[in-house]
Z-matrix of the N, CA and C atoms (Angstrom, degrees):
N
C 1 1.439
C 2 1.529 1 109.08
N 3 1.313 2 116.18 1 132.66
C 4 1.461 3 121.92 2 -178.77
C 5 1.524 4 111.02 3 -74.06
N 6 1.316 5 115.13 4 152.28
C 7 1.461 6 121.79 5 173.97
C 8 1.515 7 108.83 6 -104.31
N 9 1.329 8 115.71 7 143.39
C 10 1.450 9 122.55 8 178.51
C 11 1.519 10 109.06 9 -130.08
N 12 1.320 11 114.87 10 157.55
C 13 1.456 12 120.68 11 169.74
C 14 1.520 13 107.24 12 -122.38
N 15 1.324 14 115.58 13 154.95
C 16 1.452 15 120.57 14 173.67
C 17 1.518 16 107.86 15 -117.01
N 18 1.325 17 116.04 16 131.38
C 19 1.458 18 122.97 17 -177.25
C 20 1.520 19 107.87 18 -112.72
N 21 1.341 20 116.12 19 130.96
C 22 1.455 21 120.92 20 176.96
C 23 1.519 22 109.02 21 -141.34
N 24 1.333 23 115.63 22 169.24
C 25 1.464 24 121.36 23 -179.53
C 26 1.521 25 108.51 24 -144.50
N 27 1.318 26 116.39 25 143.13
C 28 1.458 27 121.06 26 -179.54
C 29 1.525 28 113.92 27 -64.89
N 30 1.313 29 119.24 28 -11.83
C 31 1.462 30 122.34 29 -175.98
C 32 1.520 31 113.90 30 -95.82
N 33 1.309 32 117.24 31 -2.11
C 34 1.461 33 121.51 32 -178.70
C 35 1.529 34 109.54 33 -151.89
N 36 1.320 35 115.75 34 157.03
C 37 1.465 36 120.80 35 177.10
C 38 1.525 37 112.34 36 -83.91
N 39 1.316 38 117.00 37 -3.20
C 40 1.462 39 122.20 38 -177.38
C 41 1.527 40 109.98 39 -66.41
N 42 1.323 41 115.34 40 134.14
C 43 1.470 42 123.01 41 172.94
C 44 1.525 43 105.90 42 -128.35
N 45 1.324 44 115.85 43 131.89
C 46 1.460 45 120.24 44 -175.42
C 47 1.516 46 109.09 45 -126.49
N 48 1.324 47 115.99 46 136.06
C 49 1.462 48 120.88 47 174.02
C 50 1.518 49 109.82 48 -99.33
N 51 1.332 50 114.21 49 144.79
C 52 1.466 51 120.89 50 175.83
C 53 1.521 52 107.83 51 -132.60
N 54 1.310 53 116.37 52 144.58
C 55 1.472 54 121.58 53 179.06
C 56 1.520 55 109.23 54 -89.72
N 57 1.334 56 116.08 55 128.73
C 58 1.456 57 121.44 56 177.64
C 59 1.530 58 108.20 57 -70.57
N 60 1.322 59 115.19 58 133.12
C 61 1.459 60 121.49 59 -178.83
C 62 1.529 61 111.38 60 -65.68
N 63 1.326 62 115.92 61 142.97
C 64 1.465 63 121.47 62 178.57
C 65 1.522 64 112.69 63 -87.52
N 66 1.335 65 116.77 64 -23.01
C 67 1.465 66 119.94 65 -170.92
C 68 1.534 67 113.96 66 -100.60
N 69 1.315 68 117.28 67 31.59
C 70 1.462 69 120.63 68 174.56
C 71 1.529 70 108.42 69 -101.76
N 72 1.343 71 117.88 70 156.55
C 73 1.463 72 119.38 71 -179.02
C 74 1.535 73 112.02 72 -55.42
N 75 1.317 74 115.95 73 141.70
C 76 1.469 75 121.65 74 -174.78
C 77 1.526 76 112.60 75 -58.37
N 78 1.352 77 117.49 76 -40.80
C 79 1.477 78 119.20 77 178.53
C 80 1.522 79 110.41 78 -61.29
N 81 1.325 80 117.08 79 -42.99
C 82 1.457 81 121.83 80 178.79
C 83 1.523 82 110.90 81 -62.97
N 84 1.322 83 116.56 82 -46.93
C 85 1.469 84 121.23 83 -179.61
C 86 1.524 85 111.09 84 -59.96
N 87 1.334 86 116.30 85 -47.17
C 88 1.470 87 120.38 86 -179.14
C 89 1.525 88 111.26 87 -64.59
N 90 1.331 89 117.00 88 -42.30
C 91 1.465 90 120.63 89 179.96
C 92 1.522 91 110.39 90 -64.42
N 93 1.336 92 116.48 91 -44.16
C 94 1.458 93 120.21 92 178.96
C 95 1.528 94 111.59 93 -61.95
N 96 1.333 95 116.98 94 -50.39
C 97 1.468 96 119.49 95 -178.67
C 98 1.524 97 111.40 96 -62.47
N 99 1.324 98 117.16 97 -33.84
C 100 1.463 99 120.25 98 175.94
C 101 1.529 100 110.85 99 -65.51
N 102 1.331 101 117.07 100 -36.97
C 103 1.466 102 120.18 101 -178.38
C 104 1.522 103 112.64 102 -68.69
N 105 1.334 104 117.71 103 -24.39
C 106 1.472 105 120.93 104 179.75
C 107 1.529 106 111.74 105 -109.80
N 108 1.339 107 116.02 106 16.43
C 109 1.467 108 121.47 107 177.28
C 110 1.521 109 109.70 108 -56.21
N 111 1.322 110 116.34 109 -46.35
C 112 1.461 111 123.65 110 169.58
C 113 1.523 112 105.80 111 -101.62
N 114 1.326 113 119.06 112 153.53
C 115 1.470 114 118.62 113 178.64
C 116 1.533 115 111.52 114 -52.79
N 117 1.315 116 116.37 115 125.69
C 118 1.456 117 123.19 116 -179.82
C 119 1.522 118 108.60 117 -95.83
N 120 1.328 119 116.53 118 113.50
C 121 1.464 120 121.98 119 179.75
C 122 1.520 121 108.77 120 -98.68
N 123 1.341 122 114.95 121 130.41
C 124 1.464 123 120.49 122 -175.38
C 125 1.522 124 110.10 123 -135.93
N 126 1.324 125 116.15 124 141.40
C 127 1.463 126 121.30 125 171.70
C 128 1.527 127 107.25 126 -77.61
N 129 1.329 128 116.04 127 129.60
C 130 1.459 129 120.68 128 -176.22
C 131 1.526 130 111.21 129 -102.80
N 132 1.322 131 115.13 130 148.77
C 133 1.457 132 122.11 131 179.98
C 134 1.520 133 107.75 132 -140.09
N 135 1.311 134 116.44 133 120.07
C 136 1.460 135 121.14 134 -178.97
C 137 1.517 136 109.88 135 -93.20
N 138 1.310 137 116.38 136 134.86
C 139 1.462 138 120.09 137 174.98
C 140 1.523 139 108.93 138 -71.57
N 141 1.303 140 116.87 139 154.10
C 142 1.462 141 120.88 140 178.41
C 143 1.519 142 111.50 141 -100.93
N 144 1.333 143 117.41 142 -7.40
C 145 1.459 144 119.10 143 -174.78
C 146 1.520 145 114.19 144 -123.22
N 147 1.324 146 118.36 145 -11.36
C 148 1.462 147 120.18 146 -171.37
C 149 1.515 148 114.77 147 -93.29
N 150 1.305 149 118.13 148 -14.50
C 151 1.447 150 120.08 149 -178.58
C 152 1.512 151 112.01 150 103.66
N 153 1.330 152 116.63 151 -143.22
C 154 1.468 153 123.56 152 -171.71
C 155 1.525 154 110.65 153 -84.52
N 156 1.325 155 115.53 154 69.58
C 157 1.461 156 121.71 155 -172.98
C 158 1.525 157 108.55 156 -154.66
N 159 1.344 158 116.26 157 134.38
C 160 1.459 159 118.83 158 173.62
C 161 1.520 160 110.82 159 -140.19
N 162 1.318 161 114.08 160 157.60
C 163 1.468 162 123.14 161 179.34
C 164 1.517 163 109.12 162 -105.85
N 165 1.319 164 116.35 163 152.68
C 166 1.467 165 120.87 164 175.34
C 167 1.526 166 108.15 165 -141.22
N 168 1.320 167 114.73 166 134.24
C 169 1.462 168 120.20 167 -177.06
C 170 1.518 169 109.73 168 -125.83
N 171 1.331 170 115.39 169 130.17
C 172 1.452 171 121.12 170 176.75
C 173 1.513 172 110.82 171 -94.64
N 174 1.315 173 114.95 172 -179.25
C 175 1.463 174 120.18 173 175.20
C 176 1.525 175 108.19 174 -59.96
N 177 1.316 176 117.94 175 135.19
C 178 1.466 177 119.21 176 -179.21
C 179 1.531 178 111.61 177 -60.64
N 180 1.324 179 117.10 178 142.80
C 181 1.464 180 120.26 179 177.34
C 182 1.534 181 110.95 180 -62.05
N 183 1.328 182 115.77 181 156.85
C 184 1.463 183 120.83 182 -179.84
C 185 1.524 184 112.25 183 -73.05
N 186 1.304 185 117.16 184 -28.43
C 187 1.456 186 121.99 185 -175.78
C 188 1.525 187 109.36 186 -116.99
N 189 1.331 188 117.79 187 156.53
C 190 1.467 189 120.26 188 179.78
C 191 1.530 190 111.58 189 -57.75
N 192 1.327 191 115.06 190 139.80
C 193 1.468 192 121.85 191 177.73
C 194 1.517 193 109.18 192 -135.63
N 195 1.311 194 115.73 193 163.22
C 196 1.458 195 121.10 194 174.62
C 197 1.525 196 107.91 195 -79.48
N 198 1.328 197 116.33 196 123.79
C 199 1.464 198 121.64 197 179.30
C 200 1.515 199 109.82 198 -123.60
N 201 1.322 200 115.65 199 144.90
C 202 1.453 201 120.16 200 174.65
C 203 1.519 202 110.61 201 -83.03
N 204 1.318 203 115.50 202 151.11
C 205 1.456 204 121.62 203 172.39
C 206 1.525 205 107.30 204 -146.07
N 207 1.314 206 118.30 205 -177.86
C 208 1.459 207 118.74 206 -174.99
C 209 1.522 208 113.18 207 -73.55
N 210 1.320 209 118.22 208 -16.26
C 211 1.463 210 120.57 209 176.45
C 212 1.530 211 110.26 210 -88.54
N 213 1.322 212 116.93 211 -43.21
C 214 1.468 213 123.50 212 178.58
C 215 1.526 214 107.79 213 -125.52
N 216 1.333 215 117.55 214 79.92
C 217 1.458 216 120.10 215 -170.95
C 218 1.528 217 115.37 216 -72.09
N 219 1.320 218 118.70 217 -20.18
C 220 1.462 219 120.76 218 -173.01
C 221 1.523 220 111.49 219 -131.36
N 222 1.330 221 118.37 220 73.73
C 223 1.464 222 119.62 221 -175.54
C 224 1.530 223 114.06 222 -67.59
N 225 1.331 224 118.42 223 -17.37
C 226 1.471 225 121.12 224 179.58
C 227 1.518 226 111.81 225 -108.41
N 228 1.318 227 116.96 226 15.69
C 229 1.456 228 120.64 227 179.58
C 230 1.517 229 111.59 228 89.15
N 231 1.299 230 115.32 229 -171.22
C 232 1.454 231 120.95 230 -177.50
C 233 1.514 232 110.18 231 103.18
N 234 1.304 233 115.74 232 168.87
C 235 1.455 234 122.09 233 -176.04
C 236 1.522 235 110.07 234 -88.73
N 237 1.343 236 117.32 235 121.50
C 238 1.460 237 119.41 236 177.81
C 239 1.525 238 110.49 237 -67.73
N 240 1.325 239 116.03 238 155.11
C 241 1.462 240 121.17 239 179.58
C 242 1.529 241 108.38 240 -142.30
N 243 1.317 242 115.46 241 141.33
C 244 1.462 243 120.66 242 174.72
C 245 1.534 244 108.24 243 -77.32
N 246 1.327 245 116.79 244 144.34
C 247 1.464 246 119.86 245 177.56
C 248 1.526 247 110.91 246 -56.96
N 249 1.317 248 116.74 247 -37.80
C 250 1.465 249 120.46 248 -179.30
C 251 1.525 250 112.64 249 -69.11
N 252 1.317 251 117.78 250 -11.13
C 253 1.475 252 121.53 251 179.14
C 254 1.531 253 112.29 252 -102.15
N 255 1.344 254 116.89 253 -0.77
C 256 1.462 255 118.76 254 178.00
C 257 1.520 256 109.56 255 -62.65
N 258 1.300 257 115.03 256 146.02
C 259 1.456 258 121.70 257 178.10
C 260 1.528 259 108.70 258 -108.44
N 261 1.306 260 115.93 259 155.03
C 262 1.459 261 120.02 260 174.28
C 263 1.526 262 107.62 261 -57.26
N 264 1.323 263 116.18 262 127.25
C 265 1.460 264 120.69 263 179.51
C 266 1.512 265 114.29 264 107.24
N 267 1.329 266 118.35 265 -8.24
C 268 1.461 267 120.87 266 -178.61
C 269 1.534 268 111.01 267 -75.91
N 270 1.323 269 115.01 268 136.99
C 271 1.461 270 123.11 269 176.30
C 272 1.524 271 106.84 270 -124.64
N 273 1.331 272 117.10 271 125.46
C 274 1.461 273 121.85 272 -176.50
C 275 1.518 274 110.85 273 -114.01
N 276 1.325 275 114.81 274 147.81
C 277 1.465 276 121.90 275 176.07
C 278 1.514 277 107.51 276 -119.93
N 279 1.335 278 115.94 277 127.72
C 280 1.464 279 120.22 278 -177.11
C 281 1.515 280 112.79 279 -105.11
N 282 1.321 281 116.96 280 -0.56
C 283 1.453 282 121.42 281 -178.63
C 284 1.519 283 110.64 282 106.44
N 285 1.326 284 115.71 283 164.79
C 286 1.467 285 119.72 284 -179.02
C 287 1.509 286 111.07 285 59.76
N 288 1.318 287 116.71 286 -126.36
C 289 1.461 288 122.40 287 178.80
C 290 1.525 289 110.86 288 -119.48
N 291 1.330 290 116.15 289 35.86
C 292 1.458 291 121.76 290 -176.79
C 293 1.526 292 110.85 291 -119.35
N 294 1.334 293 114.84 292 140.97
C 295 1.458 294 121.13 293 178.73
C 296 1.519 295 108.71 294 -142.21
N 297 1.320 296 116.16 295 168.51
C 298 1.458 297 121.13 296 170.80
C 299 1.522 298 108.28 297 -143.24
N 300 1.331 299 114.63 298 160.82
C 301 1.460 300 120.51 299 -167.50
C 302 1.524 301 110.16 300 -137.91
N 303 1.327 302 116.24 301 122.46
C 304 1.459 303 122.61 302 172.80
C 305 1.515 304 107.06 303 -99.97
N 306 1.321 305 116.56 304 99.81
C 307 1.466 306 119.63 305 -169.89
C 308 1.523 307 114.46 306 -101.07
N 309 1.314 308 117.84 307 -8.10
C 310 1.467 309 119.97 308 -179.34
C 311 1.517 310 111.22 309 -143.31
N 312 1.317 311 116.75 310 178.89
C 313 1.463 312 120.92 311 -173.75
C 314 1.522 313 114.67 312 -83.56
N 315 1.322 314 118.79 313 -7.74
C 316 1.459 315 121.11 314 -173.29
C 317 1.526 316 111.17 315 -106.51
N 318 1.313 317 116.56 316 93.35
C 319 1.456 318 123.53 317 175.60
C 320 1.516 319 106.90 318 -126.86
N 321 1.318 320 116.13 319 118.76
C 322 1.456 321 120.17 320 -170.40
C 323 1.519 322 114.44 321 -111.82
N 324 1.311 323 118.51 322 -8.88
C 325 1.466 324 121.94 323 -174.64
C 326 1.526 325 110.86 324 -68.97
N 327 1.314 326 116.33 325 128.46
C 328 1.468 327 121.70 326 -178.54
C 329 1.530 328 110.78 327 -94.12
N 330 1.323 329 115.85 328 51.40
C 331 1.460 330 122.73 329 177.01
C 332 1.521 331 109.32 330 -125.02
N 333 1.321 332 115.35 331 155.96
C 334 1.455 333 119.30 332 174.38
C 335 1.530 334 108.60 333 -74.63
N 336 1.307 335 116.36 334 135.09
C 337 1.464 336 121.37 335 178.92
C 338 1.515 337 109.76 336 -68.43
N 339 1.332 338 115.88 337 143.21
C 340 1.460 339 119.33 338 172.29
C 341 1.524 340 106.62 339 -75.62
N 342 1.305 341 116.02 340 130.16
C 343 1.450 342 119.65 341 177.49
C 344 1.512 343 113.42 342 90.31
N 345 1.319 344 113.67 343 -168.14
C 346 1.458 345 122.71 344 -172.16
C 347 1.527 346 109.24 345 -131.96
N 348 1.315 347 116.11 346 147.08
C 349 1.472 348 119.78 347 174.32
C 350 1.527 349 107.43 348 -66.74
N 351 1.325 350 116.12 349 117.79
C 352 1.463 351 121.09 350 -178.29
C 353 1.518 352 112.44 351 -110.36
N 354 1.329 353 117.73 352 -16.38
C 355 1.461 354 120.63 353 -179.06
C 356 1.520 355 109.03 354 -153.19
N 357 1.336 356 114.72 355 158.98
C 358 1.464 357 120.45 356 178.33
C 359 1.525 358 109.21 357 -135.72
N 360 1.328 359 113.97 358 136.92
C 361 1.458 360 121.33 359 175.00
C 362 1.523 361 107.09 360 -81.13
N 363 1.340 362 118.22 361 131.70
C 364 1.465 363 119.24 362 -179.47
C 365 1.526 364 112.32 363 -68.64
N 366 1.323 365 116.02 364 157.22
C 367 1.470 366 122.76 365 -175.52
C 368 1.518 367 112.23 366 -53.77
N 369 1.320 368 117.82 367 -38.33
C 370 1.470 369 120.10 368 -176.72
C 371 1.529 370 113.21 369 -69.77
N 372 1.328 371 117.98 370 -12.10
C 373 1.469 372 121.56 371 179.52
C 374 1.524 373 113.17 372 -110.14
N 375 1.328 374 117.90 373 4.74
C 376 1.461 375 120.30 374 -175.49
C 377 1.529 376 112.98 375 -65.41
N 378 1.332 377 118.66 376 -32.27
C 379 1.473 378 119.71 377 177.51
C 380 1.524 379 110.69 378 -63.38
N 381 1.324 380 117.14 379 -43.35
C 382 1.465 381 120.33 380 178.34
C 383 1.530 382 111.17 381 -67.33
N 384 1.326 383 116.84 382 -38.46
C 385 1.468 384 120.83 383 178.20
C 386 1.527 385 109.66 384 -62.54
N 387 1.330 386 117.18 385 -40.81
C 388 1.454 387 121.40 386 177.53
C 389 1.529 388 110.43 387 -62.81
N 390 1.333 389 117.57 388 -42.11
C 391 1.471 390 120.81 389 178.19
C 392 1.526 391 110.96 390 -61.19
N 393 1.317 392 117.14 391 -40.15
C 394 1.463 393 121.27 392 178.36
C 395 1.536 394 109.40 393 -63.79
N 396 1.324 395 116.59 394 -46.98
C 397 1.463 396 120.33 395 178.75
C 398 1.517 397 112.59 396 -62.28
N 399 1.315 398 117.36 397 -39.48
C 400 1.468 399 120.54 398 179.17
C 401 1.525 400 111.32 399 -68.51
N 402 1.327 401 117.97 400 -30.64
C 403 1.471 402 120.21 401 175.12
C 404 1.529 403 109.63 402 -63.02
N 405 1.332 404 116.88 403 -39.87
C 406 1.463 405 120.81 404 176.91
C 407 1.529 406 109.58 405 -66.47
N 408 1.325 407 117.79 406 -40.87
C 409 1.464 408 121.61 407 177.78
C 410 1.525 409 110.74 408 -61.97
N 411 1.335 410 117.60 409 -46.75
C 412 1.470 411 121.73 410 179.16
C 413 1.525 412 110.99 411 -57.70
N 414 1.332 413 116.67 412 -39.08
C 415 1.461 414 120.62 413 179.43
C 416 1.529 415 110.75 414 -64.80
N 417 1.327 416 116.57 415 -41.65
C 418 1.464 417 120.19 416 -179.13
C 419 1.527 418 111.46 417 -71.64
N 420 1.315 419 116.67 418 -37.66
C 421 1.456 420 120.90 419 -172.32
C 422 1.528 421 113.66 420 -91.30
N 423 1.336 422 117.15 421 -39.66
C 424 1.462 423 119.88 422 -171.50
C 425 1.527 424 115.26 423 -115.38
N 426 1.325 425 117.52 424 -54.53
C 427 1.470 426 119.75 425 -167.84
C 428 1.513 427 114.08 426 -89.84
N 429 1.330 428 117.72 427 -26.08
C 430 1.468 429 123.32 428 -179.79
C 431 1.526 430 112.55 429 60.14
N 432 1.309 431 116.19 430 31.40
C 433 1.464 432 122.82 431 171.92
C 434 1.525 433 107.06 432 -92.15
N 435 1.329 434 117.16 433 135.45
C 436 1.464 435 120.18 434 -177.32
C 437 1.525 436 110.85 435 -69.11
N 438 1.341 437 117.83 436 116.92
C 439 1.460 438 119.91 437 175.80
C 440 1.536 439 109.65 438 -79.52
N 441 1.296 440 116.28 439 130.15
C 442 1.460 441 122.43 440 173.58
C 443 1.521 442 107.29 441 -110.87
N 444 1.320 443 115.53 442 113.96
C 445 1.461 444 121.45 443 178.28
C 446 1.526 445 107.67 444 -97.78
N 447 1.311 446 115.68 445 133.68
C 448 1.464 447 121.88 446 179.31
C 449 1.519 448 109.07 447 -116.92
N 450 1.319 449 115.79 448 132.72
C 451 1.462 450 121.48 449 177.12
C 452 1.518 451 107.17 450 -125.78
N 453 1.329 452 115.84 451 130.61
C 454 1.464 453 119.34 452 177.73
C 455 1.508 454 110.87 453 -137.71
N 456 1.334 455 114.65 454 150.02
C 457 1.461 456 122.80 455 -179.43
C 458 1.520 457 109.38 456 -76.86
N 459 1.325 458 115.44 457 132.10
C 460 1.463 459 122.23 458 176.82
C 461 1.519 460 106.66 459 -123.04
N 462 1.305 461 117.89 460 122.01
C 463 1.470 462 120.64 461 176.73
C 464 1.517 463 109.50 462 -69.92
N 465 1.363 464 115.58 463 136.90
C 466 1.445 465 124.03 464 -176.34
C 467 1.468 466 116.36 465 -46.89
């Protein structure tokens, strides 16, 4: 049975489902699914220079965890990806309670993404995913309202 996540944001009524990838390392998959066992609420921050991509950070875990950074982006394994190679629909997990989201086709940053693509939004939901990402962009650029992105595990 496939695993899914549902992504939502306090700034829009849009809810998007993404399918968790089957071909990621088992430790990464288990850690990610454990992190979204209960709805994971994260403050989101949209970059102003990278394109259709935003980061979201939750409350830090109580105990030490493996986290990705720009020097060691994938502490639990998985295939690294450049931000400029992200596709619309990509969902990345960086460890702990942090994620990032490639919601559109325009990503220009020539850096390696922190974390690994753990889920993908299907083609039929990409318009809604783009609307969710643009709501986060509008908050960063125009309204300055804190976007809270919630991700939760949905059994197939």
